[in-house]
N, C-alpha and C positions, 0 to 999 in steps of 0.2 A: 657528689660522690667523690671519693678519694681519687686523685689523679693517677695513683699507682696501679689502678685496676687494669687488668689485661682482658682483652676480648676472648670469649670462648669460641670454639670452632663453630662454623656455620651448621645449624641444625638440619639444613636441607641436604647436606652431603650424604651419600650412601656408603661412603668408605667407612669400614669398621675402625673404631678408635682403639689403638693399642693401650696396654696398661700404663706404660711409661708416660705417654702423652696425656692420658686421663689423670694420672696422679699429679703431673706438673700443673695442669689446669686447675685441678681441685685444690692443690696447695695454695695457689694464688688467690682463688676465690675464698678459701677459708681464712686467709689472712685478712681479706676485706670484711669477712663476717666478724672478726675480732674488732676491727675498726668500727663497724656498725654497732656492735655490742656496747663499746665504750661510749659511743655517741648517744645511744638510746638511754644508757644509765645517766649520763651527765645532763641530758636535756629532758629526762623524764617522759620520753615518748611511750606510747602504748600501741603495741603492734599485735594483731591477731591474724594468724595464717591458717586457713583450712585446706586440708588435703582430702579429696574425694576421688573416686574412680572405681572401675570394675575390680573384682577380685583378681589378684595377681598383676595389677597394673604397675606396681613398683613404689607405692606410697612409703612403705617402710624403709626402703633403700634411700629414697630422697631425704627422708627425715633424719636418717642416720648420718648421711653425708653433710647435712645442714647443721647438725648439732654436735658432732663428735669432737670438735676442737674449740667449743665455746662453753661458757658456764651454764650449768643446768639451773642456776638460780635466776638467770636472765632469760635463757631460752627454755621455757617450760613446755614439756610435751604432755598433752592430755589425750588419753585413750580410754574413754569411759566404758565400763562393762554394760551388759544388758540392764535396763532399769529394774529397780526393786518394785514390789507391789506398792509401796508408799509413793515412789517416784512416778509410777504409772497414774496415780490419782492427782498429781500436780499439774499445773499449767505446763504444757509441753517443754517450753524453753527454760523452765525454772531450774532444772538440774545443770544446765550449761552456764547460767549467769555467774555463779560463784567463781568460775574458772577464767573469766574474761580478764585481760591484763590490767594491772595497776601501773602506775608510772614507773618507767624503767624496766618494763618487762616485754618480752616477745613470747606470746603463747601460741603453740602449734597444736592444732586439733588433728589427730589421726582418726579421721571420720568425725563428724560433727552433728549439729542439729539437722543436717540434710539427710540423716538416716531415714527421717520420716518421708522424704520424697523419693528414696531409693529402696533399700532393703525392706523397710517396714511396709511400704506400699506394695512392693512386688510379692513379698512373702505373706501378705495378709495379716500383719501384726497391727494394722490400723485400718480404719474404715475409709472409703473414698471421701467422705465428708471431712474427716480429720486431715487427710492429705490436702484437700482443697483449702481448708482453713489455714493450714501451715503455709502453703504456697502464697496465700494472700497476705499472711502476717509477717513472714520472714523479711521481705524487703522493708517493711515499716520498722521492725526492730533493728535491722541493720542500718537503716538511715539514722536511727537514734544513736547507735553505736558510733557511727562516723561523725555525727553532730557533736558527740562527746569526745572528739579528737582521737578516737581509735583508728589506726590505720588498718583497714581490713582487706586482706588478699585471699581470694578463693581460687583454688586450683583443681581442675579435673584432669586426671591422668587417663588417657584413652589407649587401651591395648587392643591389638587385633585378636580375632577369634583364634587363629592358629597359635599365636604367641601365648595367649592365655592358657590354651590347652597344654602347650609345652611346659610352661612354668608350674601349672598345677600338678602335672605328672611328675615333674622334678621334685616337688614337695612330697609326693607319695613315696618316691624311690630313695630320697636322701634323708637318712635318719636325723640329720641336723635341722631339717626343715619341716618335719611332720607336724610340729606344733603350730605351724602357720596355716595348716589346712583344717578348718573347722567344719563341723557337720553342716553349718549354714552355707559355707563355700560350695560344698558338694551339692546341696539341695538347689543352690542358685545357678549352678553351672548350666543346666538345661534351659534356663529361661533368659537367654541372651536378648531376644527381641523385646521381652517384657521390660528388661532393664533399659534397652535402647529407647523405648517409648517414654519410660519414666524420666530418663535423662533429658530427652528432648523437651518435655513439658517443664521440667525443673529449670532448664536454661531459659526457656521462653518467659517464665513467670518470676524468676528470681535473679536474672542477670540484669542489674540496674545500672544507671549512670554512676551512682555512688559506690556500688559494690558489684562490679562485673565479674563474670566467670572467666578465668583464663584457662585455655585448653592446650594440652600438649600431648602429642602422640608418643607413647612411651615404650615402643618395641625395643629401642636402643637404650638400655638402662644408663650407660655412662653419659651419653649426650643428654638424656632427660635430666639427670641430676645436675649436670653443669648448667644447662640452660635455665632450669628453674631457679637455682641459686643466683645466677646472673640476673634473672628477671626480678627477683626479690630485691637485690641490691639496687636495681635501677628504679624501683618504685618507692624506696624509702630514702629521701634525701639525707645525706650524712657527710661528715668530714672526718678526716683522720685527726685525732687528738694527739698532739705531741706527747710522747711518753717521757716520763721522768727517768733520767739516767740512774740506773741501779748499780751500785758497787757493793759486792759482798764484803762484810766486815771481817776483821781478823777473828779467828776462833779464840776462845778463852784458853788459858793455860790449865793443865790438869790439876795444879794446886794439890798434889798429893794423891789424886784419885788413881786407883789401880783397877784395871778391868776385872770384873767378877766372873767367876766360872758360871756359864749358863747351864742351869739344870732342867730347864723346861724341855718338854719333848720337841725334837727337831723334825722338820718336814723331810720326808724321804726324798733323796735326790735320784730320780729315775731317768732323767733326760740329760 
């Protein structure tokens, strides 16, 4: 790992992190993510990161912090919609396979094949036999992925009951966030302990030596984002590639060009 990396604040502290402290820490980590990006491209690494967790646990915020300063051509975010009728007839993992990383890519799944062990199971979209078959087969498929040199990281964000309620109510009340609250989120809200049982069995049967689950308690959004990014950087060996010095060339001379009058409609300046 690049020696310039700075440590993030201790996750165990109860002190609330201020915005300035958070932005400084995030700035340093995002610089490291750029170094990681260039290393992944140069060395042809294949990285696959899964984010799972309860509704409102903060997966979207983590992914945004992780990807906002890097190239979307390298850091690809996959958030698949509900399966089509054709996809429902396929082998369960089939629709996820095309999105796995090629050399030089970091693929981030905003929810993944583990839908089958969570929402599909709890909400009755699959049979108990289908869930059992998935939990038996997932570690085998993941072992094949790791054997093919994919670096696989699986994160579960765990939010408390009270904080989940607060965040979901905030989505209801804030017009900028209503799109985040789906009918499935509302239907799932009352089934906290069904999800807890499903999560526990998922951990038991799919947290393997080659692809363990990493759990973080996500009531503190800022610390969650920093600590997950920090953890990702610690799990993917990389070095800072010396950057080529860039000097802007001189602009060409106008050579008789005269600025034309712009007749296209202009954007109204209201602010």
